[in-house]
Structures are given as C-alpha cells and as structure tokens.
C-alpha positions as CSV (number, residue, x, y, z in Angstrom):
1,M,-11.0,-11.5,15.1
2,A,-13.7,-12.0,12.4
3,F,-14.0,-9.9,9.3
4,D,-17.3,-8.5,10.5
5,D,-15.6,-7.2,13.7
6,L,-13.4,-5.0,11.5
7,L,-16.3,-3.2,9.9
8,I,-16.5,-0.2,12.2
9,N,-18.3,2.2,9.9
10,T,-21.8,2.3,8.5
11,C,-22.6,3.5,5.0
12,T,-25.4,4.1,2.5
13,V,-25.0,3.1,-1.1
14,R,-26.7,5.5,-3.5
15,R,-27.6,4.6,-7.1
16,F,-28.3,7.1,-9.9
17,T,-31.9,7.2,-11.1
18,E,-33.8,9.3,-13.5
19,G,-36.7,10.9,-11.8
20,V,-39.8,12.7,-12.9
21,A,-39.8,14.9,-16.0
22,D,-39.9,18.7,-15.4
23,A,-41.9,21.3,-17.3
24,Y,-39.6,21.0,-20.3
25,G,-39.7,17.2,-20.4
26,T,-36.2,16.8,-19.0
27,L,-35.8,13.9,-16.6
28,D,-34.7,15.0,-13.1
29,K,-31.4,13.2,-12.3
30,T,-31.1,12.1,-8.7
31,W,-29.2,9.7,-6.4
32,A,-31.6,7.4,-4.5
33,D,-30.7,5.2,-1.5
34,H,-30.0,1.7,-2.7
35,L,-28.5,0.0,0.4
36,V,-28.9,1.6,3.8
37,D,-27.0,1.1,7.0
38,Q,-24.4,-1.3,5.6
39,D,-21.5,-2.3,7.9
40,C,-18.2,-1.3,6.2
41,R,-14.7,0.0,6.8
42,L,-13.4,3.2,5.2
43,V,-9.6,3.5,5.0
44,A,-7.7,6.6,3.7
45,S,-5.2,5.7,1.0
46,S,-2.2,7.6,-0.4
47,G,-3.7,8.1,-3.8
48,R,-3.8,5.0,-5.9
49,E,-4.0,5.6,-9.6
50,I,-6.7,3.5,-11.3
51,Q,-7.3,3.4,-15.1
52,V,-11.0,3.9,-15.9
53,G,-11.4,3.6,-19.7
54,A,-8.9,6.0,-21.3
55,Q,-8.3,8.2,-18.2
56,V,-6.4,7.7,-15.0
57,V,-8.3,8.5,-11.8
58,V,-6.8,8.9,-8.3
59,A,-8.6,7.0,-5.5
60,D,-8.2,8.6,-2.1
61,H,-10.0,6.0,0.0
62,A,-10.7,2.3,0.1
63,L,-13.9,0.7,1.3
64,F,-14.3,-2.9,2.6
65,I,-17.8,-4.3,2.8
66,N,-19.5,-7.6,2.8
67,D,-20.6,-9.0,-0.5
68,A,-23.3,-6.5,-1.7
69,D,-24.8,-5.1,-4.8
70,I,-22.3,-2.2,-5.5
71,T,-21.1,-1.1,-8.9
72,E,-18.7,1.5,-10.3
73,R,-21.7,3.7,-11.1
74,D,-22.7,4.1,-7.4
75,R,-21.9,6.5,-4.7
76,V,-21.3,5.8,-1.0
77,V,-22.2,8.1,1.9
78,I,-20.3,7.8,5.2
79,D,-20.7,10.3,8.0
80,G,-22.2,12.8,5.7
81,V,-19.3,12.7,3.1
82,T,-20.1,11.4,-0.4
83,Y,-17.6,9.2,-2.3
84,E,-17.7,8.0,-5.9
85,V,-17.1,4.3,-6.5
86,I,-14.2,4.0,-9.0
87,M,-13.5,0.3,-8.9
88,V,-15.0,-2.8,-7.2
89,M,-13.0,-5.9,-6.6
90,S,-14.4,-9.1,-5.3
91,R,-12.2,-10.9,-2.8
92,Q,-12.4,-14.7,-2.4
93,D,-11.8,-16.9,0.7
94,G,-11.1,-20.2,-1.1
95,V,-14.8,-21.2,-1.2
96,G,-16.5,-18.2,-2.9
97,A,-17.0,-14.5,-2.7
98,H,-16.0,-13.2,0.8
99,H,-16.1,-9.4,0.6
100,L,-15.7,-6.4,-1.7
101,H,-12.7,-4.1,-1.8
102,C,-13.8,-0.8,-3.4
103,F,-11.7,2.2,-4.4
104,L,-13.4,5.6,-3.8
105,R,-12.9,9.2,-4.7
106,T,-14.3,12.0,-2.6
107,V,-17.1,14.0,-4.4
108,R,-16.3,17.6,-4.1
C-alpha cells in the first residue's frame, strides 16, 4: 500500500493574515485559506507534550500530509474542526523529503 493510499482525509491549511484597516486604523486579523483540499490523515493521539519556547503544549492529534508549505503558525481545518499546528517534522525516505508529520491542538 502506498503512502498516498493512507491519506483518507481532506484538509484546508489556513494562514494568518492582516486584512483591511477598520475605522480606527486597526488591521483586521483573519485566517485566509492557504492550501485547499489537501489529502491528509488525522490521527488522535493520547496527549503528547511538546515544548514550544518556554512553555509545554499538549498535542491531541497528529496529521500526516505530503510535503507541503505548512508552518507552526498555521491552522488546519478538517471536517469543520479547526486545529492549531504546534510542530512540523519533515520525514525522509532516504532520497529526500517524503511527507510531513505535524502535531496539532484543537482550537476551542
């Protein structure tokens, strides 16, 4: 079975953008679609602790996706649920980058 056959979910990667200024000159902060309809696989995890700077964050899901433009500042939407990307790790296949293994936290 190929890796692509394991990608049973579809996700949208959203990136933070500063929009148009309001009447007070404050920029509107929004999340815009960055990558749409990406094949991926979402897996629930048992709460892996990940150190982000000086704090420890608990990741409640893992995401597997083909090599794509995803960073720790992005969000991922799958089936209407939004997740914050905590960590992105590139996985190799001996030749080069194969896929990304991302740790996610549900946005509440």
